[in-house]
N, CA, C and O of each residue as an XYZ file, in Angstrom:
344
protein
N       3.148    -83.599   -159.502
C       2.565    -83.761   -158.693
C       0.585    -83.203   -158.846
O       0.168    -82.560   -159.809
N      -0.081    -83.544   -157.961
C      -1.106    -82.872   -158.002
C      -1.347    -81.874   -156.886
O      -0.608    -82.172   -155.948
N      -2.185    -80.668   -156.577
C      -2.270    -79.950   -155.695
C      -3.467    -79.435   -156.183
O      -3.821    -79.459   -157.362
N      -4.272    -78.822   -154.946
C      -5.133    -77.311   -155.538
C      -4.835    -76.274   -154.206
O      -4.697    -76.413   -152.991
N      -4.824    -75.221   -155.129
C      -4.371    -74.045   -153.442
C      -5.335    -73.573   -153.436
O      -6.321    -73.788   -154.139
N      -5.083    -72.509   -152.233
C      -6.139    -71.419   -151.813
C      -6.820    -70.686   -152.888
O      -6.052    -70.338   -153.785
N      -8.067    -70.353   -153.046
C      -8.114    -69.409   -153.770
C      -7.694    -67.701   -153.693
O      -7.693    -67.285   -152.535
N      -7.416    -66.882   -154.527
C      -7.050    -65.834   -154.387
C      -7.788    -64.773   -154.867
O      -7.826    -64.743   -156.097
N      -8.439    -63.816   -154.255
C      -8.559    -63.112   -153.147
C      -9.301    -64.181   -152.358
O     -10.024    -64.748   -153.177
N      -9.494    -64.821   -150.941
C     -10.536    -65.534   -150.164
C     -10.730    -64.481   -148.820
O      -9.786    -64.773   -148.086
N     -11.266    -63.745   -148.379
C     -12.770    -63.518   -149.163
C     -12.708    -63.048   -150.366
O     -11.605    -62.660   -150.752
N     -13.966    -62.948   -151.352
C     -13.822    -62.018   -152.195
C     -15.188    -61.812   -153.142
O     -16.077    -62.662   -153.106
N     -15.283    -60.761   -153.896
C     -16.277    -60.315   -154.553
C     -16.190    -59.478   -155.783
O     -16.078    -58.295   -155.461
N     -16.200    -59.641   -156.969
C     -17.283    -60.926   -157.356
C     -16.460    -62.275   -157.884
O     -16.909    -63.419   -157.947
N     -14.886    -61.731   -158.310
C     -14.074    -62.752   -158.470
C     -13.140    -63.561   -157.940
O     -12.996    -62.985   -156.861
N     -12.336    -64.552   -157.902
C     -11.402    -65.169   -157.625
C     -10.943    -66.165   -158.664
O     -11.614    -66.674   -159.561
N      -9.276    -66.399   -158.278
C      -8.587    -67.019   -159.250
C      -8.052    -68.240   -158.389
O      -7.304    -68.082   -157.424
N      -8.399    -69.184   -158.727
C      -8.160    -70.833   -158.173
C      -6.999    -71.374   -158.982
O      -7.048    -71.312   -160.211
N      -6.288    -71.734   -158.557
C      -4.785    -72.664   -159.350
C      -4.976    -74.071   -158.788
O      -5.734    -74.518   -157.927
N      -3.992    -74.646   -159.598
C      -4.134    -76.241   -159.586
C      -3.407    -76.908   -160.098
O      -2.996    -76.320   -161.098
N      -2.840    -78.149   -159.968
C      -1.736    -78.945   -160.452
C      -2.019    -80.396   -160.763
O      -2.129    -81.141   -159.789
N      -2.133    -80.832   -161.786
C      -2.282    -81.879   -162.220
C      -0.981    -82.435   -162.491
O      -0.030    -81.771   -162.903
N      -0.962    -83.988   -162.187
C       0.283    -84.649   -162.243
C       0.281    -85.186   -163.617
O       1.216    -84.993   -164.394
N      -0.712    -85.820   -163.891
C      -0.703    -86.700   -165.561
C      -1.845    -86.689   -166.316
O      -2.893    -86.778   -165.676
N      -1.944    -86.576   -167.882
C      -3.119    -86.374   -168.650
C      -4.254    -87.248   -168.049
O      -4.184    -88.378   -167.566
N      -5.227    -86.492   -168.196
C      -6.833    -87.262   -167.604
C      -7.526    -86.208   -167.389
O      -7.303    -85.008   -167.550
N      -8.789    -87.071   -166.832
C     -10.050    -86.327   -166.911
C     -10.024    -85.316   -165.923
O      -9.285    -85.706   -165.019
N     -10.520    -84.122   -165.660
C     -10.503    -83.021   -164.468
C     -11.560    -82.470   -164.539
O     -12.102    -81.997   -165.538
N     -12.001    -82.507   -163.216
C     -13.167    -81.712   -162.832
C     -13.010    -80.613   -161.828
O     -12.406    -81.022   -160.836
N     -13.360    -79.330   -161.755
C     -13.520    -78.413   -160.564
C     -14.983    -77.705   -160.851
O     -15.409    -76.997   -161.763
N     -15.468    -78.161   -159.809
C     -17.078    -77.965   -159.582
C     -17.124    -76.720   -158.070
O     -16.275    -76.753   -157.180
N     -18.047    -75.936   -158.097
C     -17.732    -74.829   -157.140
C     -19.559    -75.763   -156.056
O     -20.427    -76.134   -156.846
N     -19.761    -75.914   -155.104
C     -20.625    -76.061   -154.162
C     -21.667    -75.129   -153.061
O     -21.209    -74.543   -152.081
N     -22.569    -75.128   -153.290
C     -22.934    -74.100   -151.868
C     -22.768    -74.916   -150.580
O     -22.074    -75.932   -150.523
N     -23.474    -74.385   -149.518
C     -23.170    -75.328   -148.365
C     -24.093    -76.139   -147.852
O     -24.052    -76.681   -146.747
N     -25.226    -76.248   -148.951
C     -25.689    -77.798   -148.773
C     -25.699    -78.608   -149.849
O     -26.554    -79.455   -150.110
N     -24.544    -78.282   -150.592
C     -23.974    -79.243   -151.138
C     -24.446    -79.420   -152.637
O     -24.312    -80.451   -153.297
N     -25.116    -78.041   -153.129
C     -26.034    -78.264   -154.435
C     -24.279    -77.522   -155.672
O     -23.402    -76.696   -155.417
N     -24.506    -78.215   -156.660
C     -23.513    -77.524   -157.450
C     -23.819    -76.077   -158.073
O     -24.704    -76.077   -158.929
N     -23.332    -75.072   -157.829
C     -23.403    -73.904   -158.330
C     -22.699    -73.649   -159.293
O     -23.061    -72.560   -159.740
N     -21.788    -74.110   -159.929
C     -20.858    -73.631   -161.001
C     -19.919    -74.786   -161.074
O     -19.340    -75.337   -160.138
N     -19.860    -75.111   -162.590
C     -18.942    -75.857   -163.389
C     -17.673    -75.414   -163.586
O     -17.787    -75.225   -164.797
N     -16.436    -75.067   -163.322
C     -15.114    -74.925   -163.980
C     -14.424    -75.380   -165.059
O     -14.140    -74.828   -166.122
N     -14.187    -76.495   -164.622
C     -13.552    -77.362   -165.435
C     -14.502    -78.788   -165.400
O     -15.228    -79.231   -164.510
N     -14.116    -79.396   -167.000
C     -15.072    -80.520   -166.773
C     -14.522    -81.140   -167.942
O     -15.329    -81.277   -168.861
N     -13.228    -81.594   -168.167
C     -12.403    -81.906   -169.521
C     -11.595    -82.654   -169.432
O     -11.788    -83.303   -168.404
N     -10.634    -83.009   -170.000
C      -9.520    -83.747   -170.388
C      -8.340    -82.903   -170.280
O      -8.354    -82.035   -171.153
N      -7.453    -82.856   -169.615
C      -6.394    -82.027   -169.513
C      -4.792    -82.788   -169.252
O      -4.523    -83.809   -168.618
N      -3.930    -81.883   -169.979
C      -2.456    -82.502   -169.859
C      -2.005    -82.188   -168.412
O      -2.669    -81.411   -167.725
N      -0.580    -82.944   -167.812
C      -0.186    -82.115   -166.516
C       0.034    -80.826   -166.787
O      -0.092    -80.262   -167.874
N       0.360    -80.389   -165.781
C       0.619    -79.195   -165.845
C      -0.104    -78.015   -164.605
O      -1.114    -78.359   -163.992
N       0.298    -77.162   -164.449
C      -0.104    -76.087   -163.501
C      -1.270    -75.335   -164.236
O      -1.152    -75.203   -165.454
N      -2.671    -74.698   -163.456
C      -3.751    -74.736   -164.547
C      -4.055    -73.356   -163.359
O      -3.726    -73.600   -162.198
N      -4.801    -71.642   -163.723
C      -5.325    -70.707   -163.579
C      -6.759    -70.561   -163.864
O      -6.978    -70.507   -165.074
N      -7.765    -70.483   -163.148
C      -9.278    -70.505   -163.992
C      -9.712    -69.610   -162.859
O      -9.456    -69.829   -161.675
N     -10.734    -68.067   -163.561
C     -11.130    -67.413   -162.988
C     -12.869    -67.499   -162.297
O     -13.721    -67.104   -163.092
N     -13.265    -67.860   -161.250
C     -14.534    -67.997   -160.821
C     -15.005    -66.660   -160.280
O     -14.590    -66.090   -159.271
N     -16.223    -66.141   -161.376
C     -17.083    -65.138   -161.514
C     -17.752    -65.237   -160.630
O     -17.643    -66.461   -160.699
N     -18.773    -65.024   -159.301
C     -19.313    -65.307   -158.411
C     -20.635    -64.034   -159.064
O     -21.648    -64.132   -158.371
N     -20.722    -63.384   -159.736
C     -21.429    -62.384   -160.285
C     -23.226    -63.407   -159.975
O     -23.378    -64.576   -160.331
N     -24.235    -62.631   -159.326
C     -25.162    -63.607   -159.534
C     -26.105    -64.441   -157.960
O     -27.234    -64.545   -157.481
N     -24.544    -64.892   -157.688
C     -24.668    -65.601   -155.916
C     -24.582    -64.606   -155.317
O     -24.161    -63.456   -155.449
N     -25.316    -65.575   -154.235
C     -25.662    -64.701   -152.911
C     -24.515    -64.694   -151.869
O     -23.735    -65.645   -151.923
N     -24.272    -63.531   -150.718
C     -23.095    -63.656   -150.284
C     -23.197    -64.729   -149.250
O     -24.147    -64.738   -148.467
N     -21.984    -65.897   -149.206
C     -21.809    -66.933   -148.234
C     -20.538    -67.715   -148.457
O     -19.585    -67.296   -149.114
N     -20.621    -69.166   -147.711
C     -19.556    -69.681   -147.753
C     -20.010    -70.551   -149.084
O     -21.176    -70.639   -149.470
N     -18.881    -71.170   -149.707
C     -18.872    -71.686   -151.216
C     -17.698    -73.009   -150.798
O     -17.148    -72.936   -149.699
N     -17.404    -74.061   -151.633
C     -17.084    -75.154   -151.680
C     -16.412    -75.660   -153.053
O     -17.178    -76.150   -153.883
N     -15.456    -75.605   -153.265
C     -14.552    -75.723   -154.565
C     -13.825    -77.290   -154.583
O     -13.202    -77.593   -153.566
N     -13.881    -78.217   -155.621
C     -13.760    -79.487   -155.320
C     -13.005    -79.751   -156.793
O     -13.614    -79.808   -157.861
N     -11.346    -79.924   -156.610
C     -10.837    -80.445   -157.675
C     -10.454    -82.559   -157.979
O      -9.625    -83.333   -157.501
N     -11.366    -82.678   -158.795
C     -11.445    -84.369   -158.907
C     -10.441    -84.629   -160.069
O     -10.326    -83.796   -160.968
N      -9.763    -85.703   -160.059
C      -9.529    -86.431   -161.394
C      -9.099    -87.987   -160.764
O      -9.178    -88.296   -159.575
N      -8.728    -88.683   -161.642
C      -8.666    -89.964   -161.894
C      -8.155    -90.776   -160.247
O      -8.647    -91.732   -159.647
N      -6.799    -89.749   -159.879
C      -6.169    -90.278   -158.613
C      -6.437    -89.631   -158.063
O      -6.288    -90.162   -156.962
N      -6.970    -88.241   -157.821
C      -6.775    -87.071   -156.876
C      -8.214    -86.359   -156.929
O      -8.981    -86.168   -157.873
N      -8.313    -85.956   -155.223
C      -9.444    -85.369   -154.483
C      -9.450    -84.481   -153.446
O      -9.461    -84.766   -152.249
N      -9.438    -82.943   -154.149
C      -9.148    -82.084   -153.226
C     -10.501    -80.993   -152.766
O     -11.335    -80.734   -153.633
N     -10.604    -80.564   -151.765
C     -11.722    -79.336   -151.509
C     -11.425    -78.633   -150.729
O     -10.971    -78.905   -149.618
N     -11.716    -77.219   -151.358
C     -11.336    -75.784   -150.595
C     -12.437    -75.083   -149.880
O     -13.499    -75.673   -150.077
N     -12.560    -74.052   -149.134
C     -13.543    -73.301   -148.524
C     -13.258    -71.847   -149.541
O     -12.147    -71.423   -149.858
N     -14.348    -71.364   -149.856
C     -14.511    -69.695   -150.316
C     -15.341    -68.891   -149.910
O     -16.531    -69.206   -149.869
N     -14.904    -67.681   -149.521
C     -16.116    -67.262   -148.796
C     -16.324    -65.735   -149.575
O     -15.563    -64.770   -149.642
N     -17.599    -65.946   -150.091
C     -18.344    -64.660   -151.000
C     -18.708    -63.573   -150.241
O     -19.594    -63.881   -149.444
N     -18.317    -62.240   -150.167
C     -18.980    -61.155   -149.680
C     -19.309    -60.302   -150.365
O     -18.460    -60.086   -151.229
N     -20.357    -59.523   -150.437
C     -21.190    -58.655   -151.269
C     -21.367    -57.461   -150.330
O     -22.033    -56.489   -150.686
């Protein structure tokens, strides 16, 4: 199946780990957005095989605040919240 896990740690400073699962081969996008909906980071933008993945997000250079990360595939979309505390 598909899943997007809560980032750990969260709140974080300056790095956190995001874990997700892809159910089948296909295009995968994992992006981070600020509260205004502006994209601040692209963590994954590629074709991937089915499996479980972990990626580190380094928010060095971003201000403290609330962010959202969205996983998008051909068959699945999920969004979760991140809190960056400096």
